[in-house]
Backbone as JSON Lines, residues from 0, in Angstrom:
{"i":0,"aa":"M","n":[98.97,96.54,45.83],"ca":[97.81,96.2,46.08],"c":[98.06,95.17,47.11]}
{"i":1,"aa":"T","n":[99.14,94.15,47.23],"ca":[99.05,93.23,48.19],"c":[99.36,93.29,49.28]}
{"i":2,"aa":"V","n":[100.84,94.38,49.26],"ca":[100.84,94.56,50.48],"c":[99.84,95.41,51.41]}
{"i":3,"aa":"V","n":[98.9,96.31,50.47],"ca":[97.76,97.01,51.66],"c":[96.69,95.47,51.95]}
{"i":4,"aa":"T","n":[96.59,94.5,51.09],"ca":[95.59,93.71,51.39],"c":[96.25,93.02,52.58]}
{"i":5,"aa":"V","n":[97.14,92.47,52.57],"ca":[98.44,91.47,53.72],"c":[98.01,92.17,54.95]}
{"i":6,"aa":"K","n":[98.15,93.59,54.99],"ca":[98.08,94.57,56.19],"c":[96.72,94.58,57.08]}
{"i":7,"aa":"L","n":[95.74,94.86,55.89],"ca":[94.25,94.63,56.29],"c":[93.74,93.39,56.61]}
{"i":8,"aa":"T","n":[94.43,92.31,56.37],"ca":[93.84,91.41,56.56],"c":[94.47,90.87,57.91]}
{"i":9,"aa":"H","n":[95.53,91.11,58.33],"ca":[96.11,91.36,59.7],"c":[95.68,91.91,60.75]}
{"i":10,"aa":"D","n":[94.88,93.42,60.18],"ca":[94.35,94.15,61.19],"c":[93.41,93.68,61.29]}
{"i":11,"aa":"L","n":[92.24,93.18,60.54],"ca":[90.9,92.56,60.58],"c":[91.16,91.1,61.93]}
{"i":12,"aa":"H","n":[92.5,90.67,61.48],"ca":[92.48,89.11,62.38],"c":[92.77,90.03,63.76]}
{"i":13,"aa":"M","n":[93.58,90.64,63.9],"ca":[94.16,91.49,65.27],"c":[92.52,91.72,65.98]}
{"i":14,"aa":"K","n":[91.75,92.53,65.47],"ca":[90.5,92.99,65.59],"c":[89.71,91.98,66.44]}
{"i":15,"aa":"T","n":[89.27,91.1,64.84],"ca":[88.55,89.74,65.46],"c":[88.77,88.96,66.81]}
{"i":16,"aa":"S","n":[90.4,88.85,66.74],"ca":[91.0,87.79,67.84],"c":[90.73,88.4,69.43]}
{"i":17,"aa":"S","n":[90.7,89.76,69.19],"ca":[90.67,90.8,70.77],"c":[88.93,90.68,70.8]}
{"i":18,"aa":"D","n":[87.75,90.67,69.51],"ca":[86.68,90.65,70.1],"c":[85.98,89.16,70.63]}
{"i":19,"aa":"L","n":[86.88,88.28,70.32],"ca":[86.4,87.06,70.83],"c":[87.3,87.03,72.09]}
{"i":20,"aa":"D","n":[88.37,87.77,72.31],"ca":[88.41,87.79,73.81],"c":[87.2,88.2,74.91]}
{"i":21,"aa":"I","n":[86.88,89.14,74.16],"ca":[85.52,89.86,75.07],"c":[84.67,88.89,75.45]}
{"i":22,"aa":"V","n":[84.32,87.8,74.38],"ca":[83.17,87.42,74.13],"c":[83.88,85.92,75.1]}
{"i":23,"aa":"I","n":[85.03,85.4,74.73],"ca":[85.39,84.5,76.29],"c":[85.39,84.69,77.48]}
{"i":24,"aa":"G","n":[85.16,85.87,77.74],"ca":[85.79,86.64,78.77],"c":[83.88,86.72,79.49]}
{"i":25,"aa":"A","n":[82.97,86.89,78.59],"ca":[81.75,87.31,78.9],"c":[81.41,86.04,79.45]}
{"i":26,"aa":"Y","n":[81.54,84.9,78.79],"ca":[80.84,83.42,79.02],"c":[81.78,82.86,80.07]}
{"i":27,"aa":"G","n":[82.86,83.44,80.53],"ca":[83.91,82.65,81.37],"c":[84.76,81.87,81.41]}
{"i":28,"aa":"K","n":[86.55,81.99,81.29],"ca":[87.38,81.14,80.82],"c":[86.46,79.63,80.94]}
{"i":29,"aa":"N","n":[86.44,79.44,81.73],"ca":[86.43,77.79,81.93],"c":[85.05,77.22,81.35]}
{"i":30,"aa":"S","n":[84.3,78.09,81.03],"ca":[82.87,77.46,80.4],"c":[82.87,76.85,79.12]}
{"i":31,"aa":"V","n":[81.94,75.79,78.78],"ca":[82.19,74.73,77.44],"c":[81.75,76.07,76.74]}
{"i":32,"aa":"D","n":[80.92,76.96,76.6],"ca":[81.01,77.53,75.1],"c":[82.43,78.46,75.27]}
{"i":33,"aa":"S","n":[83.16,79.17,75.87],"ca":[84.44,79.44,75.69],"c":[85.43,78.84,75.32]}
{"i":34,"aa":"K","n":[85.28,77.25,75.92],"ca":[85.93,76.63,75.13],"c":[85.98,76.09,73.72]}
{"i":35,"aa":"I","n":[84.69,76.01,73.54],"ca":[84.37,76.06,71.82],"c":[85.16,76.89,71.12]}
{"i":36,"aa":"I","n":[84.54,78.35,71.71],"ca":[85.16,79.61,70.77],"c":[86.8,79.35,70.62]}
{"i":37,"aa":"S","n":[87.38,78.98,71.95],"ca":[88.95,79.35,71.74],"c":[89.57,77.66,70.69]}
{"i":38,"aa":"R","n":[88.83,77.01,70.7],"ca":[89.08,76.05,69.81],"c":[88.85,76.22,68.68]}
{"i":39,"aa":"M","n":[87.97,76.56,68.16],"ca":[87.73,77.75,66.94],"c":[88.63,78.05,66.33]}
{"i":40,"aa":"R","n":[89.03,79.16,67.31],"ca":[89.94,80.35,66.52],"c":[91.65,79.54,66.71]}
{"i":41,"aa":"S","n":[91.76,78.59,67.56],"ca":[93.08,77.67,67.35],"c":[93.57,77.45,66.09]}
{"i":42,"aa":"K","n":[92.05,76.64,65.38],"ca":[92.23,76.14,64.28],"c":[92.43,77.19,63.05]}
{"i":43,"aa":"I","n":[91.74,78.04,63.29],"ca":[91.86,79.06,61.98],"c":[93.06,79.38,61.98]}
{"i":44,"aa":"R","n":[93.6,79.33,63.31],"ca":[95.39,80.37,63.48],"c":[96.33,79.11,62.64]}
{"i":45,"aa":"R","n":[95.87,77.83,62.96],"ca":[96.77,76.46,62.51],"c":[96.31,76.5,61.06]}
{"i":46,"aa":"R","n":[95.59,76.88,60.64],"ca":[95.23,76.67,58.86],"c":[95.96,77.97,58.46]}
{"i":47,"aa":"E","n":[96.03,79.29,59.0],"ca":[96.5,80.01,58.65],"c":[97.96,80.21,58.37]}
{"i":48,"aa":"K","n":[98.89,79.21,59.68],"ca":[99.69,79.06,59.31],"c":[100.23,78.13,58.5]}
{"i":49,"aa":"Q","n":[99.27,76.89,58.09],"ca":[99.66,76.18,57.17],"c":[99.32,77.02,55.49]}
{"i":50,"aa":"N","n":[98.78,77.29,55.49],"ca":[98.85,78.27,54.16],"c":[99.8,79.09,54.16]}
{"i":51,"aa":"A","n":[100.5,79.97,54.82],"ca":[101.49,80.78,54.97],"c":[102.79,79.51,54.86]}
{"i":52,"aa":"A","n":[102.85,78.35,55.08],"ca":[103.88,77.72,54.8],"c":[103.73,77.45,53.68]}
{"i":53,"aa":"A","n":[102.69,76.94,53.39],"ca":[102.36,76.56,51.73],"c":[102.85,77.16,50.95]}
{"i":54,"aa":"K","n":[103.23,78.53,50.97],"ca":[103.41,79.21,50.27],"c":[104.75,79.65,50.02]}
{"i":55,"aa":"D","n":[105.18,79.79,51.14],"ca":[107.13,79.72,51.19],"c":[107.38,78.46,50.2]}
């Protein structure tokens, strides 16, 4: 089950990331709102990397 869960989590992350790209594009890459969304996504990625490093 772990392998399945990890794959599903990865797939969800990739889909969500693509959806965020669409939203960022809709607002315009250089808009204030897009920059906020980009920062939120970066925080999530950093947190995931920290959690993965802690598990190793």
